[in-house]
C-alpha positions in Angstrom: 1.5 -2.3 -2.4 5.0 -1.4 -1.5 8.4 -1.3 -3.0 9.9 -4.7 -3.5 6.6 -6.5 -2.7 6.7 -9.5 -5.0 3.4 -10.8 -3.5 1.6 -7.7 -4.7 3.3 -6.4 -7.9 1.9 -3.1 -9.2 0.3 -4.7 -12.3 -1.4 -7.4 -10.2 -2.8 -4.8 -7.8 -4.1 -2.6 -10.6 -5.7 -5.6 -12.3 -7.5 -6.4 -9.1 -8.6 -2.8 -8.4 -9.8 -2.3 -12.0 -12.5 -4.8 -11.1 -13.9 -2.2 -8.6 -15.7 -0.4 -11.4 -18.0 1.7 -9.0 -15.3 2.5 -6.4 -13.0 5.4 -6.1 -9.6 3.8 -5.8 -6.4 5.5 -4.6 -3.0 3.8 -5.1 -0.2 4.5 -2.7 3.4 3.3 -2.7 4.3 2.8 0.9 7.8 3.3 2.0 8.8 1.3 5.0 12.1 3.0 5.6 14.4 0.1 4.8 12.4 -2.7 6.4 14.2 -6.0 6.5 11.0 -8.0 6.7 9.0 -9.1 3.8 7.4 -5.9 2.5 4.1 -7.6 2.0 3.7 -7.9 5.8 6.2 -5.4 7.2 3.6 -2.6 7.4 2.0 -4.5 10.3 4.9 -3.7 12.6 6.4 -0.8 10.8 3.2 1.2 10.3 4.1 4.8 11.1 4.1 5.9 7.5 0.8 4.1 6.8 -0.9 5.6 9.8 0.2 9.1 8.7 -1.0 8.5 5.2 -4.4 7.2 6.3 -4.9 10.1 8.7 -4.1 12.6 5.9 -6.4 10.8 3.5 -9.3 10.8 6.0 -8.8 14.5 6.7 -9.2 15.5 3.0 
């Protein structure tokens, strides 16, 4: 879920993850640094912030 992502609005994402009753769910807002692409898919090519976030999460 990222800023401006109309394909995954925060309410829709939360409704989906609320169904994962037995899972620990962590929500992140991913900043893509002014991506001009559709934010729903931009993370594929502009993944630096996502990779750093995942590495930090796994290191916890």
